[in-house]
C-alpha positions as MATLAB code, in Angstrom:
seq = 'MSDSEFIEQLAAAIGEEVYMDIAKWHLYLNDANLHTLLAESFYPLISNPQTINEADIIKVLTNTNVQIGGGKKQIPLFDLIPKQAQTKLLEILENFSNKL';
ca = [
     121.976   88.107   86.971;
     123.648   90.504   90.312;
     121.797   93.710   90.791;
     124.674   95.508   89.349;
     124.706   93.714   86.078;
     120.866   94.452   86.220;
     121.591   98.652   86.927;
     124.268   98.339   84.002;
     122.026   96.944   81.789;
     118.961   99.372   82.631;
     121.178  101.966   82.673;
     122.639  101.504   79.060;
     118.764  101.422   77.760;
     117.982  104.491   79.336;
     121.179  106.244   78.086;
     120.280  105.216   74.425;
     116.416  105.521   74.080;
     116.121  109.091   76.744;
     117.282  112.120   75.893;
     117.197  115.866   76.797;
     116.279  118.602   74.615;
     118.017  121.561   74.936;
     117.376  124.265   72.044;
     115.740  121.291   69.610;
     119.220  119.339   70.232;
     118.933  115.995   71.661;
     121.412  114.885   74.266;
     121.103  111.292   75.128;
     121.153  110.511   78.997;
     124.448  108.390   78.181;
     126.261  111.258   76.803;
     125.435  113.298   79.704;
     126.686  110.761   82.251;
     123.192  111.283   83.618;
     121.927  107.240   82.754;
     123.617  105.173   85.398;
     122.303  107.479   88.088;
     118.814  107.291   86.858;
     119.244  103.537   86.751;
     120.053  103.224   90.300;
     117.502  105.843   91.496;
     114.500  103.808   89.710;
     115.882  100.483   90.186;
     114.516  100.427   94.061;
     111.109  101.429   92.516;
     110.772   98.701   89.731;
     112.018   95.710   92.065;
     108.839   96.569   94.143;
     106.001   94.465   93.345;
     104.005   97.196   92.513;
     103.301   98.717   89.096;
     106.150  101.854   88.082;
     103.865  104.821   86.971;
     104.509  108.304   85.321;
     104.014  110.099   89.065;
     107.205  107.917   90.179;
     109.288  109.135   86.855;
     108.128  112.362   87.373;
     109.057  112.128   91.388;
     112.543  111.236   90.387;
     112.949  113.350   87.309;
     112.072  116.530   89.640;
     114.216  115.373   92.478;
     117.645  114.899   90.046;
     119.262  118.038   89.184;
     121.515  118.905   86.201;
     124.154  121.372   86.824;
     124.716  123.885   84.129;
     126.976  126.765   82.986;
     129.826  124.800   84.952;
     127.594  124.665   87.952;
     126.216  127.701   88.477;
     122.736  126.576   88.433;
     120.664  123.279   89.027;
     117.865  122.533   86.800;
     115.610  119.366   87.529;
     115.809  116.506   84.819;
     112.159  116.900   84.529;
     112.484  120.277   82.978;
     114.538  119.255   80.094;
     113.468  115.504   79.075;
     110.592  115.928   76.642;
     106.951  114.173   77.280;
     108.063  111.799   74.404;
     110.746  110.763   76.076;
     109.204  110.467   79.470;
     107.008  108.093   77.897;
     109.927  106.278   76.705;
     111.635  105.749   80.086;
     108.226  104.699   81.570;
     108.050  101.682   78.667;
     111.850  100.857   79.886;
     111.173  100.666   82.810;
     108.168   98.568   82.521;
     110.071   96.232   80.371;
     113.067   96.073   83.097;
     110.533   95.166   85.933;
     109.102   92.497   84.046;
     112.295   90.906   83.673;
     112.499   90.867   87.642;
];
């Protein structure tokens, strides 16, 4: 499997399972068009022989900003994804790292 195919599959898994919680409304990352960006950000981490951990996830999510209000403000994605969705993201990344 090529790198781009792997990233596409990773993006699909992230987009279907991980969401932002906004006013108790779940906005899945594929609906927000953030799943591919995250897959591309996580790919170098999971292709590395080291195990990905929670600190890696926090770093990527903190460095990924989401524009709100038509770009008037940016919020780190970390602030929008609840803990249980972060845990699911870690599971997805661990599963995909085992496929490499």
